[in-house]
Each structure stands twice: as C-alpha cells, then as structure tokens.
C-alpha positions in Angstrom: -8.3 7.0 -10.8 -6.3 6.5 -7.7 -3.4 4.4 -6.9 -3.0 2.8 -3.7 0.1 1.7 -2.2 0.1 -0.2 1.5 3.2 -1.8 3.5 1.8 -4.1 6.0 3.0 -6.9 8.4 3.6 -10.3 6.7 1.6 -11.9 9.1 -1.6 -9.8 8.2 -0.9 -10.1 4.4 -3.3 -12.8 4.0 -6.3 -11.3 6.0 -5.5 -7.8 4.0 -6.1 -10.0 0.6 -9.1 -11.5 1.8 -10.7 -8.6 2.6 -9.8 -7.0 -0.7 -10.8 -9.6 -3.0 -14.2 -8.7 -3.7 -13.1 -5.1 -3.9 -10.3 -4.9 -6.4 -7.7 -6.4 -8.1 -4.0 -5.6 -6.7 -0.3 -7.1 -6.4 1.3 -7.8 -3.6 5.3 -8.8 -3.2 7.7 -8.5 -0.1 9.8 -5.6 0.6 12.7 -4.9 3.1 12.4 -1.6 5.0 14.5 0.2 7.5 13.4 1.2 10.5 13.8 4.6 12.1 14.1 5.2 15.7 14.2 8.7 17.4 16.4 8.6 20.8 15.5 10.1 24.1 16.9 13.2 23.3 16.9 15.3 20.4 15.8 13.7 17.1 19.1 11.8 16.4 18.1 9.0 14.1 19.6 5.2 14.0 19.0 3.2 11.1 18.7 -0.4 12.2 18.6 -3.5 10.1 16.2 -4.3 7.4 12.4 -5.2 8.5 10.5 -7.6 6.1 7.2 -6.4 5.1 4.9 -6.8 2.3 4.0 -4.2 -0.6 0.2 -3.9 -1.9 -0.5 -1.8 -4.9 -3.6 -1.2 -6.4 -5.5 1.0 -9.1 -9.3 1.7 -8.4 -12.0 4.4 -9.3 -12.5 7.6 -7.2 -15.5 6.6 -5.6 -14.0 3.5 -4.1 -10.7 4.6 -2.8 -12.2 5.4 0.9 -13.5 2.0 1.0 -10.0 0.4 0.2 -8.1 2.5 2.4 -10.5 2.2 5.7 -10.3 -1.9 4.5 -6.8 -2.1 4.3 -6.1 0.0 7.6 -9.0 -2.1 10.0 -7.6 -5.4 8.5 -3.8 -4.9 8.6 -4.2 -3.2 12.5 -2.8 -5.0 15.1 -2.7 -2.2 17.5 0.9 -2.6 17.8 3.6 0.2 16.9 4.5 -0.2 13.2 1.4 -1.8 11.6 2.4 0.2 8.5 1.4 2.9 6.2 -1.2 3.4 3.2 -0.5 6.2 0.6 -3.2 6.9 -2.1 -2.6 9.6 -5.2 -4.4 10.5 -8.1 -3.6 9.2 -11.8 -4.5 11.8 -14.5 -3.7 9.3 -17.4 -3.6 5.5 -17.6 -1.9 3.6 -20.4 -2.9 0.5 -21.5 -1.1 -1.6 -23.6 -2.3 -3.2 -26.8 -1.3 -5.0 -29.9 -1.8 -2.0 -32.1 0.2 0.6 -29.2 -0.7 2.5 -26.1 -3.9 4.0 -25.6 -4.3 6.7 -23.1 -6.9 7.3 -20.9 -7.1 10.9 -19.2 -9.4 11.0 -15.8 
C-alpha cells in the first residue's frame, strides 16, 4: 500500500478530481505554501508571500500507484513553472478504526 500526496494549482483541482474519481478515493483541501526563488548569483533564497494551492492525499494499492501518479501529473500540468509536486511513500501498516478497537493490517 502507498500514500500519495500531491500539491497542485487550484485551477487544475477540478480536472484532477474528475480524472481520479474512477481510480481512487481521495481527500483534497486548500493549503498555503511559500515560494523559494534563487537569485542570479549564488544560491541565496528569498521566501515570498504564501501561494494558495490544493493538496490531494490518498491511499492506494501497489498496483495502482504508477497509474495514479501519471494521471495526476498529466491532468495537473499546465506547462508552466510551479505546476506542483507528487510524492509517494510505502505504508507498512494500516489501522482501521472499529467499534471494538483497532485492526492493524500489515502490507
């Protein structure tokens, strides 16, 4: 099992949502990120004001990971700088909250 997180432009969120509806269940919410830009000389960074973006989070089976990442990348891409990022990482345990307690499922 994998967890996938993506930060995309607000303007592309509805398209990403439509493309993921048949593949996976996910959460989406608004976030504020800082932009780090590098000056012409050296690696001096300058942190600007917050930029509104949308964050998507979902859990998926190993077999679906590449399709989901590819779908997000294709749908969220505008061809401009700062379209967003996609991160995935392996989940080794998943806990389902039940009336009786917590069932841990190891992957």
